[in-house]
C-alpha positions in Angstrom: -39.2 33.0 2.1 -38.5 35.1 -1.0 -38.6 33.4 -4.4 -35.8 33.6 -7.0 -37.7 36.2 -9.0 -38.2 38.4 -5.9 -34.5 38.3 -5.2 -33.6 39.2 -8.8 -36.0 42.2 -8.6 -34.3 43.4 -5.3 -30.8 43.6 -6.9 -31.1 47.3 -8.0 -32.3 48.1 -4.6 -29.4 46.3 -2.9 -26.9 48.2 -5.0 -28.2 51.5 -3.5 -28.2 50.2 0.1 -25.4 50.8 2.6 -23.4 47.9 4.1 -25.3 48.0 7.4 -28.7 47.9 5.5 -27.5 44.9 3.5 -26.5 43.0 6.7 -30.0 43.6 8.2 -31.7 42.5 5.1 -29.5 39.3 4.9 -30.3 38.4 8.5 -34.0 38.9 7.8 -33.8 36.6 4.8 -31.9 34.0 6.8 -34.6 34.0 9.6 -37.3 33.5 7.0 -35.3 30.6 5.5 -34.9 28.8 8.9 -38.6 29.1 9.7 -39.4 27.6 6.4 -37.1 24.7 7.0 -38.6 24.1 10.4 -42.0 24.0 8.9 -40.9 21.5 6.3 -39.2 19.3 9.0 -42.4 19.3 11.1 -44.5 18.4 8.1 -42.1 15.5 7.2 -42.1 14.1 10.7 -45.9 14.1 10.8 -46.0 12.3 7.5 -43.6 9.7 8.8 -45.6 9.3 12.1 -48.8 8.7 10.1 -47.0 6.2 7.9 -45.8 4.2 10.8 -49.2 4.1 12.4 -50.7 2.9 9.2 -48.1 0.1 8.8 -48.2 -0.9 12.5 -51.3 0.4 14.4 -50.0 -1.0 17.7 -46.6 0.7 17.6 -46.0 3.9 19.7 -43.4 6.6 19.2 -41.6 8.4 21.9 -41.5 12.2 21.4 -39.5 14.8 23.1 -40.9 17.9 24.8 -40.6 19.8 21.5 -42.9 17.4 19.7 -40.2 15.8 17.6 -39.6 12.0 17.4 -37.0 10.8 19.9 -34.0 9.6 17.8 -31.8 7.1 19.6 -28.3 6.9 18.3 -26.1 4.0 19.4 -22.4 3.3 18.8 -20.4 0.1 18.9 -18.5 -0.6 22.1 -15.1 0.0 20.6 -16.0 3.5 19.6 -17.5 4.3 23.0 -14.5 2.9 24.9 -11.9 4.6 22.7 -13.8 7.9 22.9 -14.0 7.7 26.7 -10.3 6.7 26.8 -9.3 9.6 24.6 -10.8 12.0 27.2 -9.1 10.2 30.1 -12.6 9.6 31.6 -11.8 7.0 34.2 -15.3 6.7 35.5 -16.9 6.1 32.2 -14.2 3.6 31.3 -14.8 1.8 34.6 -18.5 1.6 33.9 -17.9 0.2 30.4 -15.5 -2.5 31.8 -18.1 -3.5 34.4 -20.7 -3.9 31.6 -18.4 -6.4 29.9 -16.7 -4.3 27.2 -13.4 -5.8 26.0 -10.6 -3.5 27.2 -8.4 -4.6 24.2 -10.7 -3.1 21.6 -8.8 -1.2 18.9 -9.4 1.3 16.2 -8.7 1.0 12.5 -4.9 1.5 13.1 -4.9 -1.2 15.8 -4.4 1.3 18.6 -6.0 0.4 21.9 -6.7 2.6 24.9 -3.5 1.2 26.5 -1.5 2.7 23.6 -3.3 6.0 24.2 -2.4 5.9 27.9 1.2 5.4 27.1 1.2 8.3 24.7 -0.5 10.7 27.1 1.2 9.3 30.3 -2.2 8.5 32.0 -1.1 6.1 34.8 -4.5 5.8 36.6 -6.4 4.9 33.5 -3.6 2.4 32.5 -3.8 0.7 35.9 -7.6 0.5 35.6 -7.5 -1.2 32.2 -4.8 -3.7 33.3 -6.9 -4.5 36.4 -9.9 -5.0 34.0 -8.0 -7.7 32.1 -6.3 -5.7 29.3 -3.4 -7.4 27.6 -0.1 -5.6 28.3 1.3 -6.9 25.0 -1.6 -6.0 22.7 -0.2 -4.9 19.3 -1.3 -2.4 16.7 -1.1 -2.9 13.0 2.6 -2.3 13.0 3.4 -4.8 15.8 3.9 -2.0 18.4 3.0 -3.0 22.0 2.2 -0.5 24.8 5.8 -0.9 26.0 7.1 0.1 22.5 5.0 3.2 22.7 6.0 4.1 26.3 9.7 3.6 25.6 9.5 5.8 22.5 7.7 8.6 24.5 10.1 8.3 27.4 7.5 7.3 30.0 9.5 5.6 32.8 6.6 5.1 35.2 4.4 3.7 32.5 7.2 1.3 31.5 7.5 0.2 35.1 3.7 -0.4 35.4 3.7 -2.5 32.2 6.7 -4.5 33.1 5.4 -5.2 36.6 2.2 -6.5 34.9 4.1 -8.9 32.7 4.8 -6.9 29.5 7.2 -8.6 27.2 10.6 -6.9 27.1 11.6 -8.8 23.9 8.5 -8.1 21.9 9.5 -7.4 18.3 7.5 -5.0 16.1 7.1 -5.2 12.3 10.4 -3.4 11.8 12.2 -5.9 13.9 12.8 -3.5 16.8 12.4 -4.2 20.5 11.4 -1.6 23.0 15.0 -0.7 24.0 15.9 -0.4 20.3 13.7 2.6 19.8 14.1 4.3 23.2 15.4 7.8 22.9 15.3 8.9 26.5 18.4 7.9 28.4 16.6 7.4 31.8 14.0 5.2 30.2 16.7 3.2 28.3 18.7 2.7 31.5 15.5 1.4 33.3 14.6 -1.0 30.5 18.2 -2.4 30.3 18.3 -2.8 34.1 15.0 -4.8 33.9 16.4 -6.9 31.1 19.6 -7.7 33.1 17.6 -8.6 36.2 15.5 -11.0 34.2 18.7 -12.7 32.8 18.3 -11.6 29.3 21.5 -11.9 27.3 22.5 -10.9 23.8 22.1 -14.5 22.7 18.5 -14.5 24.0 17.9 -11.2 22.1 19.2 -12.6 18.8 17.2 -15.8 19.1 14.0 -13.8 19.8 14.6 -11.4 16.8 14.9 -14.4 14.4 12.1 -16.4 16.0 9.4 -15.4 13.5 11.7 -16.0 10.6 12.7 -19.4 11.8 9.1 -20.4 12.5 8.1 -19.3 9.0 10.9 -21.2 7.5 10.1 -24.3 9.5 6.5 -24.2 8.4 7.5 -23.8 4.7 10.0 -26.7 5.0 7.2 -28.9 6.4 4.9 -27.9 3.5 7.7 -28.7 1.0 8.5 -32.1 2.6 4.9 -33.1 2.6 4.6 -32.3 -1.1 2.6 -29.1 -0.6 2.6 -25.9 -2.8 5.2 -23.3 -1.7 3.7 -20.8 -4.2 0.2 -20.5 -2.7 -1.5 -17.1 -2.5 -3.3 -15.4 0.4 -6.5 -13.5 0.4 -5.0 -10.5 -1.4 -2.9 -12.6 -3.8 0.3 -12.3 -1.8 2.7 -15.2 -1.9 5.2 -16.4 0.8 7.9 -14.5 -1.2 5.9 -11.3 -0.8 5.8 -11.9 3.0 9.5 -12.7 3.2 10.4 -9.6 1.2 8.3 -7.3 3.3 9.8 -8.5 6.6 13.4 -9.0 5.3 13.4 -12.8 5.9 16.5 -13.6 3.8 16.7 -17.3 4.8 13.0 -17.7 3.8 13.5 -15.9 0.5 16.6 -18.0 -0.4 14.7 -21.2 0.4 11.8 -20.1 -1.8 13.9 -18.9 -4.7 16.0 -22.1 -4.6 12.7 -24.0 -4.6 11.6 -22.3 -7.9 9.5 -19.4 -6.5 8.5 -16.9 -9.1 10.5 -13.7 -8.3 8.0 -11.8 -10.6 4.8 -13.0 -8.9 2.1 -10.4 -8.4 -0.6 -9.9 -5.9 -4.1 -8.4 -6.6 -2.5 -4.9 -6.8 0.2 -6.2 -9.1 2.8 -5.7 -6.5 5.9 -7.9 -6.9 8.2 -9.0 -4.0 10.6 -6.3 -5.1 8.0 -3.6 -4.4 7.5 -5.0 -0.9 11.3 -5.0 -0.3 11.6 -1.3 -1.4 8.5 -0.1 0.4 9.6 -1.6 3.8 13.3 -0.7 3.3 14.9 -4.1 3.0 18.2 -3.4 1.1 19.6 -7.0 1.4 16.4 -8.4 0.2 16.4 -6.0 -2.7 19.8 -7.1 -3.9 18.9 -10.8 -3.5 15.8 -10.3 -5.6 17.7 -8.4 -8.3 20.3 -11.1 -8.4 17.5 -13.6 -9.1 16.1 -11.6 -12.0 13.7 -9.1 -10.4 13.1 -6.0 -12.5 13.6 -2.5 -11.1 11.3 -1.0 -13.7 8.2 -3.2 -13.1 5.0 -1.2 -12.3 2.1 -1.8 -9.9 -1.6 -1.5 -10.7 -1.2 2.3 -10.1 1.8 2.5 -12.4 4.4 2.8 -9.6 7.9 1.4 -9.9 9.9 0.2 -6.8 11.6 3.6 -6.9 8.3 5.5 -6.9 7.0 3.8 -3.7 10.3 4.0 -1.9 10.5 6.8 0.7 13.8 6.1 2.4 16.6 8.2 1.0 19.4 5.6 1.3 17.1 3.0 -0.2 16.4 5.2 -3.2 20.1 5.8 -3.7 20.7 2.0 -3.6 18.0 1.5 -6.3 19.5 4.1 -8.5 22.9 2.6 -8.1 21.6 -0.9 -9.0 19.9 0.6 -12.1 23.2 2.3 -13.1 25.2 -0.9 -12.5 22.7 -2.9 -14.6 22.9 -0.4 -17.5 26.7 -0.3 -17.3 26.9 -4.1 -17.3 24.6 -4.2 -20.3 26.5 -1.6 -22.3 29.9 -3.2 -21.4 28.8 -6.5 -22.7 27.6 -5.0 -26.0 30.8 -3.0 -26.3 33.0 -6.1 -25.7 31.1 -8.1 -28.3 31.4 -5.3 -30.9 35.1 -4.9 -30.3 35.8 -8.6 -30.6 33.8 -8.7 -33.9 35.7 -5.8 -35.4 39.0 -7.3 -34.4 38.0 -10.6 -36.0 37.0 -9.0 -39.3 40.1 -6.8 -39.4 42.4 -9.7 -38.7 40.8 -11.8 -41.5 41.7 -8.9 -44.0 45.2 -8.1 -43.0 46.7 -10.9 -41.0 50.1 -10.6 -42.8 50.5 -6.9 -42.3 49.8 -7.1 -38.6 52.2 -10.0 -38.2 54.9 -8.0 -40.1 54.3 -4.9 -38.0 54.6 -6.9 -34.8 57.8 -8.5 -36.0 59.2 -5.1 -36.9 58.3 -3.7 -33.5 59.7 -6.7 -31.6 62.9 -6.5 -33.7 63.6 -3.0 -32.5 62.5 -3.7 -29.0 64.7 -6.8 -28.5 67.6 -5.2 -30.4 67.6 -2.3 -28.0 67.1 -4.6 -25.0 70.0 -6.9 -26.0 72.2 -4.0 -26.6 71.7 -2.6 -23.1 71.9 -6.1 -21.6 75.2 -6.9 -23.3 76.7 -3.6 -22.4 75.6 -4.1 -18.7 77.0 -7.6 -18.7 80.3 -6.5 -20.3 80.8 -3.7 -17.7 79.4 -5.3 -14.6 79.7 -9.0 -14.4 77.5 -10.3 -11.5 79.4 -12.1 -8.8 76.5 -14.2 -7.4 74.2 -16.4 -9.5 70.8 -16.9 -8.0 69.7 -20.2 -9.5 67.5 -21.1 -6.5 65.2 -18.2 -7.3 63.6 -19.9 -10.2 63.3 -23.4 -8.7 59.7 -24.4 -8.6 58.3 -25.2 -5.1 56.9 -28.6 -4.6 53.7 -28.6 -2.5 53.9 -31.6 -0.2 52.4 -32.3 3.2 55.4 -30.7 4.8 54.6 -27.4 3.1 51.3 -27.0 5.2 52.6 -28.4 8.5 52.7 -24.9 10.0 49.0 -24.9 10.0 48.9 -27.8 12.4 52.0 -27.0 14.4 51.4 -26.9 18.2 51.9 -23.5 19.9 55.2 -24.3 21.5 56.6 -25.7 18.2 55.2 -22.7 16.3 57.1 -20.3 18.5 60.4 -22.0 17.7 59.5 -21.9 14.0 58.7 -18.3 14.3 62.0 -17.6 16.0 63.9 -19.5 13.3 62.1 -17.5 10.6 62.9 -14.2 12.2 66.6 -15.3 12.5 66.7 -16.3 8.8 65.1 -13.1 7.8 67.8 -11.1 9.7 70.4 -13.1 7.9 68.8 -12.4 4.5 68.7 -8.7 5.3 72.3 -8.6 6.4 73.5 -10.5 3.3 71.5 -8.1 1.1 73.0 -5.1 2.6 76.5 -6.6 2.1 75.7 -7.3 -1.5 74.6 -3.7 -2.0 77.8 -2.4 -0.3 79.9 -4.7 -2.5 78.2 -3.6 -5.7 78.6 0.1 -4.7 82.3 -0.5 -4.0 82.8 -2.3 -7.4 81.0 0.6 -9.2 83.3 3.2 -7.5 86.4 1.2 -8.4 85.3 0.9 -12.1 84.7 4.6 -12.3 88.2 5.4 -10.8 89.8 2.9 -13.3 88.1 4.6 -16.3 89.1 8.0 -15.0 92.7 6.9 -14.6 92.8 5.5 -18.1 91.5 8.9 -19.4 88.4 7.5 -21.1 85.4 9.8 -21.6 82.4 8.5 -19.7 80.0 11.0 -21.0 80.4 9.9 -24.6 78.9 6.4 -24.3 76.0 7.9 -22.2 75.2 10.4 -24.9 75.3 7.6 -27.5 72.8 5.5 -25.5 70.4 8.5 -25.2 70.5 9.1 -28.9 69.9 5.4 -29.7 67.0 5.4 -27.2 65.4 8.4 -28.9 65.8 6.9 -32.3 64.1 3.7 -31.1 61.2 5.6 -29.6 60.7 7.6 -32.9 60.7 4.5 -34.9 58.3 2.7 -32.6 55.9 5.6 -32.6 56.1 5.8 -36.4 55.4 2.1 -36.8 52.4 2.4 -34.4 50.9 5.4 -36.3 51.3 3.5 -39.7 49.6 0.4 -38.2 46.8 2.6 -36.9 46.4 4.3 -40.3 46.3 0.9 -42.1 43.7 -0.3 -39.6 41.5 2.8 -40.3 41.8 2.4 -44.1 41.2 -1.4 -44.3 
């Protein structure tokens, strides 16, 4: 193999070579390099063999036909089973099951070979695993069972095999969904709903099952509280019960903890607060509950992430932005109100008399104009009917609320009477309107016969009204000017 100096000396020669000649030279150099590596490997293996014999003279090494040491590589059973299952190798999986390998072994994401069969629609391998003792309700890290997977992928036959082997139709995943909730294929959905109906599953049963984990969690916390235990204990990663409730959307648990004095700003080992959990796992109601109890929307995790930064759902992000906007608006409104009240107090202390006089001046013109129109209206149109009962205060006695406890047959009579009285009121009102219209027409005819000019008083009223408006606006501007000066 050429040394570095030799390669540098060959550079001028390479520049004069054609492309084909360069390729041949490169292949030659590569062959020399590989031979050198093989020699080094053989030398290293001999040295290791001699070293092993020196340390343990009785030990023997198994060599291959090429003279190299036999290197045995072994894998854990889960890797072997999952690898064979990913290839749909029924024979190898069968041999592994006979050797005692657990059929429910899972990978880092919690997926088992059963989940893989549901995704790929491998019915034979699925039946083999179930015959070998696989759990039809084995869950991955997100709480998905094989039935969840088969329903999502629209595998009707796979769903039938699982249900016949006892798969739980009401299993709930981490998002609170059952298999029929996430089923997109109509044929698969119809089959699952038919199976649920045949097993007598009702909506009440479904609702109870959805809240089972939350109720169990709440019951355990209540027992801890009643026995004097600590409700604010932390788990292996520093998570509190409030973190768990926020992640899963357990509102009843969160309310119980917050009323019991739980710290809404508690952090785990990664400095995540419950509000981070609520936003990460899309729990809008939990988000609002935590904010109401003082959780901050600007708090950061160990990686400097706010609740908005870790939120991926668009609607949830909009809700966070709206809460931030409402909080800022509420804060600014409170400051503005305090400033306004303070300015009013200082101004009133300096010019209390002027404001009072201005108000009196304004009210004088207002009531003068109102009284003028009222007197003119009363002199011209004297009302015939006086409604004194309209201002009589109503006394709230037991009889006032008897309609709430009236039997059905009595209530029908009362309703009929109410309708009749309403009809009477409507008829009397129409009669009053007709009478007033008739009186107005007669008054107009009388004035016309007397030869009086009707337009004159109307013009005078318009002029007076315009004068009053001008005066009021002038007074207002003067008051505003005084306020700005003082």
